[in-house]
C-alpha positions in Angstrom: 110.1 -8.3 25.7 109.9 -8.4 21.5 106.6 -10.4 20.8 106.7 -13.2 19.5 110.3 -13.8 20.0 111.3 -16.9 22.5 114.5 -17.2 24.8 116.4 -19.7 26.7 114.2 -18.6 29.5 110.4 -19.1 29.0 111.0 -22.0 27.3 113.0 -23.2 31.0 111.3 -21.7 32.7 107.2 -23.3 30.3 109.1 -26.4 31.8 109.1 -25.3 35.5 113.1 -24.5 36.1 113.1 -22.5 38.5 115.7 -19.5 37.3 118.0 -17.1 38.3 120.0 -14.2 37.3 123.3 -12.5 39.1 125.6 -9.9 37.7 128.2 -7.4 39.0 126.4 -4.3 37.9 123.5 -2.8 38.6 120.2 -4.4 37.0 119.1 -1.5 35.3 121.9 -1.5 32.8 121.2 -1.5 29.5 117.5 -2.8 30.3 118.8 -6.5 31.9 116.9 -6.7 35.0 113.6 -6.1 32.9 115.0 -8.5 30.4 115.6 -11.4 32.9 112.5 -10.8 34.6 110.5 -10.5 31.0 111.9 -13.7 30.1 111.5 -16.7 32.9 113.3 -15.5 35.5 111.8 -15.6 39.1 115.3 -13.9 40.4 117.1 -11.1 39.0 119.8 -9.7 41.3 121.5 -6.8 40.6 124.8 -4.9 42.0 122.0 -3.0 44.4 121.0 -6.5 45.6 124.2 -8.7 46.1 126.0 -5.1 47.4 124.0 -5.8 50.9 125.2 -9.1 51.3 128.6 -9.0 51.4 132.0 -8.4 54.1 133.2 -5.6 53.5 130.0 -3.4 51.4 133.4 -1.9 49.7 135.0 -4.3 48.1 133.4 -3.1 44.3 134.7 -1.4 41.6 134.2 1.4 39.7 131.8 -1.7 37.0 129.8 -3.1 40.3 131.0 -6.7 41.8 134.4 -8.3 42.1 134.8 -11.8 39.7 135.9 -14.0 43.2 132.9 -12.0 44.9 129.5 -12.4 42.4 131.3 -16.0 41.9 130.7 -17.0 45.9 127.8 -15.5 45.6 126.8 -17.6 42.8 127.8 -20.9 44.4 125.5 -19.7 47.6 122.8 -19.1 45.2 122.9 -22.4 43.4 122.8 -24.3 47.5 119.6 -22.3 47.5 117.7 -23.4 44.7 119.3 -27.1 44.7 117.8 -27.2 48.8 114.4 -25.8 47.9 112.6 -28.6 46.4 113.6 -31.6 43.5 112.1 -29.2 40.2 115.6 -28.4 38.6 116.7 -25.5 38.7 118.9 -22.5 36.9 121.0 -19.9 37.7 122.6 -17.3 35.1 125.8 -15.5 35.8 
Protein backbone atom coordinates (compact mmCIF):
# COMPACT_ATOMS: atom_id res chain seq x y z
CA UNK A 1 0.00 0.00 0.00
CA UNK A 2 1.25 3.45 -0.84
CA UNK A 3 0.49 5.95 1.94
CA UNK A 4 -1.82 8.75 0.85
CA UNK A 5 -2.79 7.09 -2.45
CA UNK A 6 -6.38 6.01 -2.96
CA UNK A 7 -7.60 3.66 -5.67
CA UNK A 8 -11.09 3.18 -7.05
CA UNK A 9 -11.52 0.19 -4.75
CA UNK A 10 -10.83 2.38 -1.71
CA UNK A 11 -13.39 4.95 -2.83
CA UNK A 12 -16.09 2.40 -3.65
CA UNK A 13 -15.51 0.43 -0.46
CA UNK A 14 -15.87 3.65 1.56
CA UNK A 15 -19.24 4.18 -0.15
CA UNK A 16 -20.46 0.73 0.98
CA UNK A 17 -19.74 -1.30 -2.15
CA UNK A 18 -19.03 -5.01 -1.75
CA UNK A 19 -16.10 -5.69 -4.08
CA UNK A 20 -14.74 -8.90 -5.56
CA UNK A 21 -11.73 -9.58 -7.78
CA UNK A 22 -11.40 -12.75 -9.87
CA UNK A 23 -8.21 -13.50 -11.77
CA UNK A 24 -7.15 -16.59 -13.65
CA UNK A 25 -3.56 -16.55 -12.39
CA UNK A 26 -2.18 -16.83 -8.88
CA UNK A 27 -3.03 -13.91 -6.60
CA UNK A 28 0.58 -14.16 -5.39
CA UNK A 29 1.90 -13.00 -8.76
CA UNK A 30 3.32 -9.47 -8.43
CA UNK A 31 1.47 -9.00 -5.12
CA UNK A 32 -1.84 -8.73 -6.95
CA UNK A 33 -3.91 -10.35 -4.19
CA UNK A 34 -2.44 -8.17 -1.49
CA UNK A 35 -3.02 -5.07 -3.58
CA UNK A 36 -6.72 -5.78 -4.01
CA UNK A 37 -7.21 -6.80 -0.37
CA UNK A 38 -5.43 -3.61 0.76
CA UNK A 39 -7.69 -1.49 -1.44
CA UNK A 40 -11.20 -2.42 -0.42
CA UNK A 41 -11.83 -5.77 -2.11
CA UNK A 42 -13.41 -8.17 0.36
CA UNK A 43 -13.18 -11.24 -1.90
CA UNK A 44 -10.01 -11.89 -3.92
CA UNK A 45 -10.02 -15.11 -5.93
CA UNK A 46 -7.18 -16.49 -8.03
CA UNK A 47 -6.12 -19.76 -9.58
CA UNK A 48 -5.73 -21.69 -6.31
CA UNK A 49 -9.24 -20.84 -5.14
CA UNK A 50 -11.07 -20.91 -8.46
CA UNK A 51 -9.54 -24.15 -9.78
CA UNK A 52 -11.40 -26.06 -7.04
CA UNK A 53 -14.70 -25.02 -8.66
CA UNK A 54 -13.94 -26.39 -12.12
CA UNK A 55 -15.70 -29.47 -13.49
CA UNK A 56 -12.28 -30.53 -14.77
CA UNK A 57 -9.55 -29.12 -12.48
CA UNK A 58 -6.99 -29.96 -15.19
CA UNK A 59 -8.61 -27.51 -17.65
CA UNK A 60 -5.95 -24.84 -17.11
CA UNK A 61 -2.95 -23.56 -19.03
CA UNK A 62 0.57 -22.58 -17.96
CA UNK A 63 -0.68 -19.15 -16.90
CA UNK A 64 -3.88 -20.24 -15.12
CA UNK A 65 -7.55 -20.45 -16.01
CA UNK A 66 -8.80 -20.16 -19.56
CA UNK A 67 -10.88 -17.07 -20.30
CA UNK A 68 -14.08 -19.04 -20.90
CA UNK A 69 -13.81 -20.57 -17.44
CA UNK A 70 -13.02 -17.26 -15.76
CA UNK A 71 -15.99 -15.68 -17.54
CA UNK A 72 -18.38 -18.35 -16.24
CA UNK A 73 -17.01 -18.05 -12.69
CA UNK A 74 -17.35 -14.27 -12.88
CA UNK A 75 -21.02 -14.60 -13.85
CA UNK A 76 -21.50 -16.87 -10.82
CA UNK A 77 -19.86 -14.26 -8.58
CA UNK A 78 -22.06 -11.50 -10.00
CA UNK A 79 -25.16 -13.57 -9.27
CA UNK A 80 -23.90 -14.23 -5.73
CA UNK A 81 -23.21 -10.56 -5.06
CA UNK A 82 -26.51 -9.45 -6.56
CA UNK A 83 -28.56 -11.93 -4.55
CA UNK A 84 -27.05 -11.17 -1.13
CA UNK A 85 -28.52 -7.75 -0.42
CA UNK A 86 -29.58 -4.46 -1.89
CA UNK A 87 -26.23 -2.81 -1.17
CA UNK A 88 -24.11 -1.89 -4.20
CA UNK A 89 -21.44 -4.25 -5.45
CA UNK A 90 -18.70 -4.52 -8.01
CA UNK A 91 -16.75 -7.36 -9.55
CA UNK A 92 -13.43 -6.97 -11.36
CA UNK A 93 -11.91 -9.64 -13.57
